[in-house]
C-alpha atoms as one frame of an Amber mdcrd trajectory, in Angstrom:
protein
 -37.038 -45.991 -25.192 -35.005 -44.965 -28.238 -38.133 -43.962 -30.138 -39.433
 -41.994 -27.155 -36.126 -40.151 -26.747 -36.012 -39.473 -30.491 -39.538 -38.022
 -30.437 -38.619 -35.737 -27.527 -35.437 -34.494 -29.222 -37.216 -33.831 -32.529
 -40.025 -32.086 -30.664 -37.568 -29.812 -28.869 -35.813 -28.996 -32.137 -39.105
 -28.136 -33.849 -40.147 -25.988 -30.891 -36.913 -24.012 -31.189 -37.532 -23.490
 -34.920 -40.953 -22.041 -34.094 -39.338 -19.841 -31.439 -36.809 -18.693 -34.046
 -39.558 -17.511 -36.397 -41.338 -15.795 -33.490 -38.171 -14.021 -32.318 -37.261
 -12.859 -35.836 -40.767 -11.431 -36.283 -40.552  -9.678 -32.901 -37.168  -8.120
 -33.712 -38.451  -6.954 -37.101 -41.556  -5.464 -35.470 -39.511  -3.537 -32.894
 -37.155  -2.237 -35.572 -40.136  -1.071 -37.621 -41.565   0.765 -34.594 -38.248
   2.463 -33.842 -37.781   3.651 -37.423 -41.362   4.865 -37.879 -42.273   8.549
 -37.911 -43.167   9.956 -34.472 -46.835   9.899 -33.523 -48.659  12.080 -30.954
 -48.919  10.910 -27.363 -52.669  10.493 -27.832 -52.007   7.709 -30.371 -49.829
   5.838 -27.885 -52.446   6.205 -25.154 -55.132   4.896 -27.519 -53.018   1.798
 -28.219 -52.492   1.244 -24.498 -56.207   1.699 -23.772 -57.098  -0.927 -26.374
 -54.674  -3.394 -24.785 -52.025  -3.047 -27.479 -48.271  -3.090 -27.024 -46.770
   0.407 -26.733 -43.157  -0.663 -26.226 -40.558   1.103 -28.406 -43.058   3.141
 -30.420 -41.719   6.489 -31.603 -43.626   9.375 -30.049 -43.393  13.167 -29.981
 -44.748  15.339 -27.185 -44.383  18.845 -25.805 -44.449  20.335 -22.336 -42.405
  21.913 -19.573 -39.887  20.062 -17.429 -40.123  20.191 -13.643 -36.448  19.650
 -12.841 -36.943  20.042  -9.094 -38.801  16.728  -9.042 -36.524  14.590 -11.212
 -36.031  10.961 -10.140 -32.773   9.036 -10.424 -32.611   5.480 -11.756 -29.371
   3.588 -11.073 -27.808   2.486 -14.363 -24.643   1.830 -16.320 -23.950   3.279
 -19.737 -20.949   2.608 -21.961 -19.010   1.217 -19.017 -19.811   4.093 -16.639
 -21.868   3.881 -13.479 -24.437   6.561 -12.943 -28.105   7.359 -13.280 -30.863
   7.799 -15.811 -32.625  11.084 -15.167 -36.416  10.739 -15.119 -37.902  14.233
 -15.197 -41.627  15.058 -14.949 -42.898  16.797 -18.086 -46.060  18.849 -17.586
 -48.216  18.637 -20.695 -50.523  21.324 -22.075 -53.546  19.655 -20.467 -51.897
  19.701 -17.030 -51.073  16.015 -16.904 -47.560  14.865 -16.044 -45.386  12.246
 -17.734 -41.941  11.008 -16.702 -39.329  11.392 -19.435 -36.075   9.464 -19.262
 -33.831  12.288 -20.446 -30.756  10.064 -20.441 -27.619   9.177 -18.530 -25.386
  11.157 -16.181 -22.255   9.827 -14.426 -22.386   8.968 -10.740 -20.775  12.248
  -9.665 -23.315  14.312 -11.623 -26.417  12.954  -9.908 -27.346  16.292  -8.374
 -28.872  18.873 -10.769 -26.516  21.579  -9.485 -23.637  19.711 -11.168 -25.257
  20.139 -14.611 -27.095  23.476 -14.594 -26.972  23.948 -18.375 -29.059  20.838
 -18.853 -31.929  22.153 -16.724 -33.844  23.416 -19.734 -36.510  26.022 -18.952
 -39.694  26.751 -20.852 -41.612  24.699 -23.392 -39.758  21.823 -25.050 -40.613
  19.179 -27.630 -39.344  15.666 -26.985 -39.062  12.790 -29.426 -38.398   9.340
 -28.074 -39.696   5.823 -27.465 -42.750   4.988 -25.401 -42.214   2.489 -22.603
 -44.809   0.626 -20.590 -44.586   0.742 -16.776 -43.692  -2.378 -14.833 -46.401
  -4.024 -12.758 -43.951  -5.465 -10.215 -40.268  -5.743  -9.384 -38.777  -7.831
 -12.219 -36.463  -9.827  -9.955 -36.102 -10.526  -6.251 -32.357  -9.994  -6.702
 -32.889  -6.272  -7.314 -32.565  -3.998  -4.275 -35.632  -2.149  -3.089 -35.940
   1.407  -4.308 -34.358   3.901  -1.903 -37.012   6.596  -1.836 -35.230   8.662
   0.843 -32.099   8.988  -1.308 -34.033   9.309  -4.561 -32.388   6.213  -6.058
 -34.531   3.743  -7.986 -33.397   0.256  -8.961 -36.554  -0.622 -10.847 -39.115
   1.599 -12.533 -41.971   1.678 -10.050 -44.049   4.428 -11.636 -46.411   4.777
  -8.693 -43.521   5.158  -6.226 -41.700   7.603  -8.500 -44.817   9.737  -8.783
 -45.655   9.548  -5.089 -42.119  10.493  -4.041 -42.287  13.493  -6.384 -45.701
  14.567  -5.025 -47.423  14.015  -8.347 -51.179  13.372  -7.899 -52.299  10.015
  -9.362 -55.111  11.673 -11.326 -52.590  13.826 -13.208 -50.102  11.041 -13.955
 -49.720   9.600 -17.463 -49.206   5.856 -17.033 -46.242   5.341 -19.303 -42.671
   6.544 -19.726 -40.886   8.095 -22.677 -37.185   7.506 -23.332 -35.825  10.636
 -25.018 -33.809  10.186 -28.198 -30.149  11.148 -28.578 -30.760  14.817 -29.391
 -28.034  16.668 -27.431 -28.948  18.544 -24.271 -27.307  21.871 -23.343 -24.048
  21.228 -21.523 -24.010  17.654 -22.813 -25.926  16.154 -19.885 -28.021  14.100
 -19.642 -27.008  12.003 -22.659 -30.168  10.726 -24.332 -30.785   7.736 -26.535
 -30.045   5.195 -23.812 -32.873   2.728 -24.467 -31.566  -0.830 -24.215 -33.096
  -3.388 -26.557 -31.499  -6.745 -25.863 -33.300  -9.656 -27.519 -30.901 -12.599
 -27.791 -31.730 -14.869 -30.710 -30.016 -18.216 -30.151 -32.919 -20.407 -31.233
 -31.246 -21.609 -34.437 -28.271 -22.797 -32.403 -30.580 -24.576 -29.974 -32.544
 -26.197 -32.825 -29.346 -27.473 -34.431 -28.254 -28.866 -31.060 -31.507 -30.810
 -30.509 -31.627 -32.081 -34.085 -27.946 -32.998 -33.841 -28.599 -35.019 -30.703
 -31.490 -36.747 -32.466 -29.207 -37.672 -35.378 -26.534 -38.913 -32.975 -29.124
 -41.039 -31.189 -30.192 -42.631 -34.487 -26.573 -43.396 -35.391 -25.751 -44.883
 -31.988 -28.982 -46.899 -31.858 -28.455 -48.136 -35.411 -24.895 -49.145 -34.693
 -25.971 -50.999 -31.550 -28.806 -52.732 -33.419 -26.647 -53.997 -36.263 -23.836
 -54.984 -33.911 -26.284 -56.947 -31.797 -27.724 -58.600 -34.902 -24.272 -59.536
 -36.116 -23.387 -60.992 -32.725 -26.521 -63.132 -32.734 -25.740 -64.350 -36.270
 -22.334 -65.555 -35.195
């Protein structure tokens, strides 16, 4: 029983070490993507088409915003409650892509409260590409409130449908705009959250520590039992 328990504890510790190496490589890869020079949207689409990972890749694209059809994603930013503003960007080829322009406070949800930020004409956006979700990430999340234009998870199909964007014109990814300031200060860009906890070293030390403790306790019990039998 002691040997079995020891094997399990050592196995768990080794598994956490492997997870540590994997997580460190993932964090380094994401940081490299974020710091890379922007690439055209066509490069991102080619990666997606080949089955590659497009998350957090720096991209640059141009088009015209359709502010009348912006969608509002419930969010918090720097302790404030509000919304991320997802605005359709019409590209030169007529296709449409949702850009997360950034955060606005709760009371500035309506575009009329931030008229300076409703940029007209052609714009060039630099940001991070984001893959769409295939399903609601958690049953604890509320359903999207289409009637009130409030989204609790990024359902690209529902966002497009509610904004009357034809499926054949929709680009199947998002772009999170960088922190370049918008006129009037709103929305505030650069809101992409990258939260990758890396506690695997702590977990590995815990499992290995338990294995060492088991050896000490088992050894103590063995020698004590042997001593008792000798007496």
